[in-house]
N, C-alpha and C positions, 0 to 999 in steps of 0.2 A: 504494499498499499504506500503511495506516495505522501508523503509527509505536508501537510496542511502550510500555505506559505512560501513553498520553496518552488512551485513553477510558476509562469509568467500568468496563466489564468488565475490560480488562488492567490497572485500579489496583488492583482488589480481587484480582485474583489473583496481581499481584505485590506485593500488602501480605499475602497469607497466605500466598505463598512467604518472602517477609522474616521471617513471624513462623517458620515453621518452619525457615528456615536460625538465627534466634536461638538457638532452643530447643537444635537440633542442635548449636551451637556449644560448648553448656554439659553435653552430656550425655555421659558417658563411650563411649570408641569412637566418637563420631561425628565428623564433621569438616561444619563449616559450609562449606568451601572447597569440596569435594567438591557439595553441594548446590547452590552458586552454578555450577557447573558442568553439574549435570546439569540446571538449570531455564535454562542458557541466559543465565545473568548472569557467567562468569567474566570472558570476553573485555573486556566494558565496564567491568568493576569493575577490572581489574589496568591498561587503558589510561587510567582516572581516576586511580589511583592513582601509575602511574608518571611522569602527566605533566597533572595538576590543572587548570591553565590552559587548555592545550590542550581537554581533551575534557571536561572537568565540563560543559560549556553544551549538546553534544553527548548526552550520556547522561542528563542531570537528569532529565527526566521518564520515565525508566526507571529511575532507581535512589534516586528519592524516596520512593515507597512502598516500593521494598524496604527502603529504612534505616530507614524507619519503623516497618514490620515485625519488622526486625531488633533494633531497640532494643526494643520490647514486648516482642520472644519471649524475648529476654535477659536485660531486667531485669523487667519488668511479669510476666512469668510464672515467674524463676528461683525464687521462695517455691514457685510449685506443682510446680515440676520438682525443688525438694528435697525437697517433702513427699513427691511418689510415688518420687523416688529412696530414700526411708528407707523409705518402706512396701514397696514392691516394684520392686528397680532390676532384677532379672531381665524384668519385666512390660515395664516402659519401656525396657529396651537389646534387648528384642526386637521392639518395634514399631517402633525407628529402624534396627534390622539391617533388618528388610524394606525399610523406607524406604530405604537405601542400596543394595540389593538391585535395588529397581525402578530407580537411575539406571544402572545397570551397561549397559541397551540404550542407554540414549540417550548415552553416554561412549564404548561401540564403535561408534555411528553417528558419533559424531564423529571418532573416531579415522580409520577406514573412509575419512572423506569425504578426506582428506587426501592429497596426492600421496604415495605408498609409496616408503619409505624401508629403504636397506639394515640400520639398524641400529634398526628399530622392533622388530623382535620379540627380540631381545637384550635392546633396552629393556624391555622389557616384562617379559621374565624376571629380568633382575638387580633390577630395581624389586620386582619381587613378593617374590623371595627373602631381598630384604635387609630390607624392613619386615615380612616375616612371621615371619621372625628375631627382630626388634624387638620388637615386637608379643608374639613370646612370650613372651621375657624379661622384658617388664614386666609381664607377666599372671602370671605363674609366680613372680618374685622378690619378695621383701620388698623396700619402698623404705625410702629412710633416713629416721630421724627428724628431721625439721626444726621449729625455733621459725619461725612466719612473720612477718616484717620487711620493713620496704621493700625491701632487695634482695632478699628471694624475692617477694614481690607484683610486682618491676621484672622477675624473671626469668620467673615465671607470665605477665605480660603478653606478654613477646614469645615466648614457646612458642606464646601463643594468638596473636599477628599471624604468627608462621611456617606457622602450620595454615592461616588466611586464604590466604595467598600461595603454600603448596604442597595444593591440594586432597588428601584422602587422608589428611593425616597428621593424627591424631584428639591435640589439645590436652589434652582432658579423661583421655586414657589415661595420658598422660606426668605429668599434674598428679597423678593418684591415685597413681601410682607414688611420685611425692616426697611427697605427703600434702600438697599445695596445692589441691585439689580444694575440699574440704569449706569450710576457710577463704574461700576464692576466692566461692564460693556464698553462703555468709553476711554475707560483705561485702557484696555486690550485693542480697540480699534486705535488708538492714539499711541501704542506702546510705552503707555509711561511706567516708569520702573517704579514710580513711588506708589501705583497699585498693584503691579505686578509682582513686585519682590514680597510684599506681605503676602497675597496670593498663594505664591508658590510656597512659602514659609508653612504657611495654614495647611495647604492642602498636605503637601509631602508630611508634614507632622503629623497629622490625621490619618493618614493612608499606613505610616510606619506604626502606630500607636494602636491601630486596630486591624489590620491584615491580617496579622500573624492569630488573632484572636477567633476573626471570623472564620479562618480557614482551619482550624482546627474545629470548630463546631461542624463547620460542612463533614470533615472527617468523622467525627462522633456521631454527629446525628442527621445526615444527609437527607433523609425524609422529612423530618420537619423544617429544617431551614429552607427546603425545597418550596414544601407548601407556604410557608413564611412569606417566602420570596412573591408566590404568586397572590396571597392573601394583598400583598402590600401594592404590587403591581396594578391590581383589580380596582383597590380602592383610591389609590392616585389618578386613576386613569379617568376614572367618572367625572370628577372635578371639573376636566378641561374639555369633555365633550363638547359639541356644540350644540346648545339648547336654545338662544335665540335668533331667530330669523327676522330680517325685516322686510322681506319680500320674496316670491316664489323663485327669483334669480339668484338671492341669497343663500336658500336654503339648499337649490343645485348643486352651486359652486361649494359650498361647505361639505354638503353629503359626497360628493366627485374627489374634494380632496381628502377628503376622511377615506373612501375607497382608495384612491391611490395609494395612500399610506399604509394602508392595508395589505396591499397586493405587492407593494414593496417589502414588506417584511418578510411576508411569506415567500417571496421570489428568493432573497436573500437566505432565507431557512433552510429552502428546494437546493440552491446552489452549493450552500455549505455541506449538505449531506452529500451531495453528488462528488463535489471533489474530494470530501472526506474517503469515500468509498473507492473512487477511481486507483 
């Protein structure tokens, strides 16, 4: 079997997946971590983050194009994302809501492939209720008025890092609530190191602290953790589904984008499995 990430086709596929993950990581309501999981990248990413010396060589060929695409998606396309979000945030979010919905079949297949555990369904229910309540509060409530500074950008980076380690947790939704999302995107667009440095420090710090713990939990309780992730993704997707339509045309466009996002995610899943078996 050919290793993923080594052929030309796989390199391009993983590069495109990295771009989507990078863009998804800065869109409100979307989690880059869950896209990693849906594309079959979460476990190798966690293994590298938990033990880089041991696992980087093993997964380097797989993660190199993903990293390049992710950097391009997050920073290279930050300006485009900012323009789209300013022009029509509802349309951009509709497309990514469809993309996340399209990951659910893959996540469910992953969860069902694990050895059944008595705690799986309670874990699914509890994670769904908790995160649905959290994001309902974030979407309904008015966030605090903060003046962005080094500390707040450090916190923003930490929140972003946690969202990578815990798939389904949307850092952008929390940062929007805190009023830090727009300054963060503007800093990325302008390559402002006063913003990028604390973001990087906070993000890397959170990942280092949590990656090994989460990796161990997945090793010891694979079924429970898989169903927790499934519950988080389902709970955090519902609040960003398009529910308000100003006209029939608006309904048609948002529905088309939702379906398009769903189709893209399913296509990536099928291609990933196809290349994995070649």
